[in-house]
N, C-alpha and C positions, 0 to 999 in steps of 0.2 A: 504494500500500500504506500503510495507516495506521501511524503511528509507535507503537512499543511503549515505554511508559513504564516505567522500572525504578525500583523503590523503592530509597531510599538505605539501605544496611545500617546497623545500629546500631553504636555504639562497643562494642568488646569488649576487655577487659583482655588485654594480651599481643599484640594485633595490631600489625603493623609497617606504619606509614602515613607518608605525606608530610603536611606541614602542611595542604595544600589538602584532602586526603582527611579529615584529622582535623577540620578546621573544618566541612566540609560535613556530616559525620556528626553532629557535636555540635550544629550548628544545627538538625538534624532531630530532636533529642531535648531539647526545652525543659524536660523534667522532670529532666534530669541537671544537677546544679549543680557537681560537682567532678570534673574529669578533666584529665589532663595527658598531654603527649607528651614523653617524655624519651629521647633517643637514638633517636628514631623509633619508640619503643614506647609503646603506650597504657597508662596507669595510671588506674584508677578507684578513688578513695579510699573507704574505709569510712566509715560514719556517725561524725560527730565527737563525742567524749566531752565531758562538761560541763567537765572541767578543761582540756581542750584549747581549748575555746571561750572559757573565762574568761581563760586565759593570752594567747590571741590578742587579746582585748579590751584587756587590760592593756598589752601591748606596742604595740598600735595607738594607744592613748590617748597613750602616751609619744611616739611618732613624730608624731602629729597636733599635739600641743602644741609640739613642737620646730619643726615646719614653720610653725605660725602665728606664731612669734616669729622666723622666719628667712626673709625674703622671697627667693624664688628656689628654694625647696625645696618638694617635694610628696610626701605619703605616701598610701598606700592599703593595703587589705587584701583578700586573696582574688581579686585581679584577674589575668587571664591575660595573659602576655607572649608576643610572638613573639621568640624568642631562638635564633639559629643554626639555624633550621629546626625548632626544637622549640617546645613550648607549656607552659612551667611555670606553675603557679598558686601563687606564694608566699603564705604566710600574711600577710605584711606587707612593705612596702618603703618606702624613702625615696630619692628621686632629686632631682638638681639639674636644673631645667628647662633646656631646650636653649638658650634665649636668655640664660641665666646661665652658660653654659659646660658644661652637662651633656652626657652622651654618649648619651642616649636621647630618643625623641620618640614622639608618638602619631600613629598612622596608621590612620584608620578607627576601628574599635572597640577596638583594642588598642595598648598601649605596645610599642615596638620597641627593640631594643638591649639595654643592661644597666643596671639601677639601680645606683647607687653603694653602696647597702646593702640587703641582703635578709635577712629574718628567717623562720625556719621553727621551728614548735613540733613537736618530734619525740617519738613515744612512747618510743623508746629509741635507743641508738647503733646498733642493727641496722637502723633505718629507712632507706629508700632516699634520704631527705633528706640523709644523711651519706655517701652513696656516689654513685649515679648523678646525683642532682641537684647535689650539691656539685661533681662533675666538670664538669657543664654550666655552672654558675655561674662556675667558674674559667676555663674555656675562653672564655666570653663576656666576661670581664673585669669581673665584679662585684667591686668593690674590697674590700668587707667583707661577711662572711656570718656572721650571728648565729644559732646553733642553740641552742634551749632544750630540754633533754632531760628529759622528765617523769619517767620511771622512775628515772633516775640522780640526779634533782634537781641538774642541772648546767647551767651556761651555758658555751658554747664560742663565743668570738669569734674568727673567722678573718679574717686579713688576707692579701690577695693576694701571692703570691710567684711567682717565675719558673717554678718547677716544680710547685708546689702551694700550697695555703693554709698559712699558719703560724698555729697556735693561740696566741693571746695569753694568758699566764697571768693569773689574777685577782690583782691587787695586794693587799698586806696590808690596805689600808683597805676592800677589797671593792667599790671603785668602778671600773668599766671605762669608758674614754673612747674615743669614736670619733676616728679620725685624719682621716677624710674630712669629718666633720661636727663641727667643734670646738664644744664646749659640750654635746654629746649625752652626758650622763653617766648610767650605769646602776648603781644600787645592787643588786648581784647577790643578796645575802641577802634584802633586802627584797622583791625580785621573787619569789624562791622561797618566801618565807613569806607571800605574798599581802598584803604590807603596802604598799598603793599610796600611802598618805600619805607614807611615807618615800621611795618611788620618786620621787614627784613633787617632794618637797622637794629631793632630790639633783639632779633635773633643773633646778629653779629656780636652784640654785647654779651649775650649768653655764652656764645662760643669762645669768647675771650676770658670767661670767668675761671677762677681757680677750681670750682666744682667740676666744670667740664674737663679741664686738664687732668684732674685726678681720675675722672671716670674713664677717659681714654687710656690712662695708664693701667687702671684696673682691668679693662677689657684685654689689653695686651698681655697682662700676666695670666689671665684665664686662658688665652689662646696658647700661651707657652706651657700651660699645665701647672702653673704655680698656684699655691693657695693664697686666697685673698682675705 
């Protein structure tokens, strides 16, 4: 009896799938660029607005420049992760490479584990980025989660806590600093005002800090196999 070949069903928002089912269906839909599996549920993102794309570009530039000046760190944008059986597609992330003591690695086409810092550009506080995805990132052990809220014109920097993330208040000078990536300084008002010159000047100051210098030295020792 000849075998009956079954067509692979398309991804449909709201479907409950395993990672293997999600990957197979997505691979069969090369025209689909943005889809996620969060809590085992398929999410298919709406077309990206101009301001969302511009903000993603700005924050990706910030992370890229930091990584270039910090050997052992790597950033990217819009890449799919395999995370606790789910498949989030964060707008941007920064991770420490495995050989430098990081807790994620690349297997096949995808990064696995948890990046140390993830960034999402959210339409508003009602977006699932601040609910289902935030819960996933916390469970997976993402140390810092930066959410940029477009409607509220607000930046929320979350740090991992035992029960949930803790939102770090914006300091009086408006410059937020990463704890996991010393020297990664973000000028909040400059970012919200689309003043990338000030954003990058603030980053340059962070990269000149003694904390960043010490961090680079720590990463080098990890790479060499020394105890820190």
